[in-house]
N, C-alpha and C positions, 0 to 999 in steps of 0.2 A: 127026285120028285120035290124035295124041299126047295131046291133052287128054282124050279119052274113055278112053284107055288108063290115064292117071293116075287118073281117076275110078274106073275098074274096079279098079285095084290097091287103092285106098282102101276100096272096098266089100268086096273080098275080105278085107282085113285085119279089117274090122268083123265080117263073117260068120264069120270064123275064131275070133272071141272070143265064144262063146255067152253067157258070163256078163255081158259088157258089154251085150249086147243085152237080156238079161233085166232088168238094172238100169236100162237106159235106159227101159224100159216101166214098171217097177214103182215107181221112185222118185217120179214125179209122182202115182201112185195113192196112195202113202202120204201125201203132202202133202194130197191132196184128201180122202181118207177121214178124216183127222185133224180136219178142219174141216167135214165134211159136215153135221153137225147144227146148225151156226151159220147165220147169214145166207148165202144162196146166193152173194152177191157175194164174201164172204170165202173160201168154199170154192173158187170158180172162180179167185180171185186166187192162192190157195195152189197150185192145180194149175198155173197159169202159172209160178209161181216154181219149182215142182218140175221142170217141163219145162226152164226156163232153167238150173237147176243141173245136171241130168242131161246135157243136150245140150252145154252149154259145157264140162263136164268131159270128155266124150268127145272133143270137138274139141281140147281142150288136150292130152290124151294122144296123140291121133292125130298132131298136129304135132310133139310132142317125140320120139315114137318114130321118125318118119320123118326128122327132122332129124339123128338120130344115125347113120343108115346108108343108107337107101334113096335119099333125094332127092339127096344129094351125088353118089352114083354115077350116077344118072340125068342129073344136070346135066353130068357129064363125058361121058356118052353122047350129048349133043347136045340134051337137053330144055331149053327155056328156063325161067327162073324163073317167068314168068307162066303158062306151061302147067302146071307142077307145082302152083302155088298155086290156079289156077282149077279144075283138075281135082279137087283135094282139096275145094275149096269146093263144087263142084257135087255131089259124092258126099255130103258131109255135110249139105248143105241138103236134098237129096232124102230122105235118111233122116229128118232132123228134121221135114220137112213131113209125112211119112207118120205119124210118131208124134203130131205135133200134130193131124193130121186124125183119128186114132184117138180121141184124147181129146175132140175136138170132138163126135164121134158119141156117145161115152159120156155126156158131160155133157148133150147134147141130149136123150137118152133119160131122163136122171135128174133134170134140173132144168127148172123152168118159168120162163122168162125172157121179157122184153118183146121183145127183138130177138136171136133165136138166131144170126143170121148174124154179128153184131158179136162175140158170145162166141166163135164159131168162128174168126173172124179174129184175135182176141186170142190164142187158144191157138196157132194156127199161127205167128203173128208172134213169140210168145215163143220158140218152138222155133227158128225160122229166124234171128232176130236174135242168138240165143245162139251160133250157129256162128261168124260172124266175130269175136264177142267172145272166145270160147275160143281161136280161132286166133291172134288178136293177143296175148293173154296167153301162149299157148304159145310164140309166137315170141320174146317178150321175157324170159320167165322162164328162169333158168339151169337149174332143176331142177323136177321134178314138184311137190314140196311147196310151193315158193314160189308156183307158179302156182295151186294149189288154194286157198291162203290168200287170194290176190287175188280169186279167184272167190267164195269164201265172203263176203269183205267186200262185194263189189259186190252179190251177190244178197241177202245179209242186209240191207244198207242199203236196197235196193229194197223189201224187205218191211216195214220198220219206219218209214221216213220218211213224213211227211205229204205226200200228193201235191199238196196245195194250196200248199206252199212252193215258192218259185222255184228253190231248190237241187235239188228233185226232178226238174226238167226236164233237169238235167245227167246223170242216170242213163240207161242205155241202154234200159230197159224201161218208161219212164214212159208211153209211148203205149199200152201194153197195159192199164194201169189206167183210162185214159180210155175205151178200147173196152169194157172190162168194165162200167164205170159206165153207159155208154150202153146196153149190151145188157141189163143187169139192171134199171135204173131208168128208162131213156129219156132220162137227162140225160148231158151230157158233150160236150166240144168235139171233134167228129170231125175237123174240118179240121186242128186242131193235132196230133191224134194221127197222121193220115196224114203230115203234114209231118215230124213228129218221127221216126217210124219210117223213112221214106224217107231222111231226112238222116243219121240215125245209122247205118243199114244201109250206105248208100253210103260214108259216111266211114270206117267200120271196114274195109270191103272195100279201099278205096284205101290205108289205112294198112297193112293186112296185106300188100297187094301190094308196097308200097314196101319194107317190112321184108324180104320174101322176096327181092326184087331185090338188096338189100344183102347178105343172108346167103348167097345162092347165086350171088353174082357170080363171074364167071370171073377167075381170077388168072393173071397172066403166068407162063408156064413159065420155069424156070431155064435160062439159056443157059450151057452148059459150053464154055468156050473151050479149044482144044488147048494143051497145054504148049509153051512156046517151045523151038525146036530148038537144040541145042548145037553 
């Protein structure tokens, strides 16, 4: 029940920020429309990167805002660090999956590809994997600006690096490019994509959970000893 309550508070915070939800939906559309006249694989890839940028930024701000006030108070009220982290993760992943599914439907109606299901999985995976990425960066960044610069670097590098290079596999969204390649052209290493997505996703969740446990650890209360009698 506490995990669900933590997820509910996160969703309420998102729903209370209408502008954030509008940008969450519109930013990937801007990326997609900008390259729609190009090769369909490029347009879909930019939609995935737009989703990654929007979702990871929302996760970043969600973690930083809660770290400053709400979660420390809930920790003192008896909530465990794992409950707070997993509740926020569940809420953000749910919202990300819905937005990713929306774009999968839009692109399915707008593009003619070889394997539509692979393109849909790539879009949803881009959104879902960006949640733990944004949460990890938000947990480590001292302020909003530093976190946003890190996300710009990661997503920007993901867009420009050659996916055939071995260094590309070190980036969190390499798997989505393989899925898009398979969905658009019929080529691509699906097994490597599944393993990369699962490994990176699980790894970022565990790292985020460990960081939350350290940052929200219980500290020993001060013991005030009585003054010596005279």
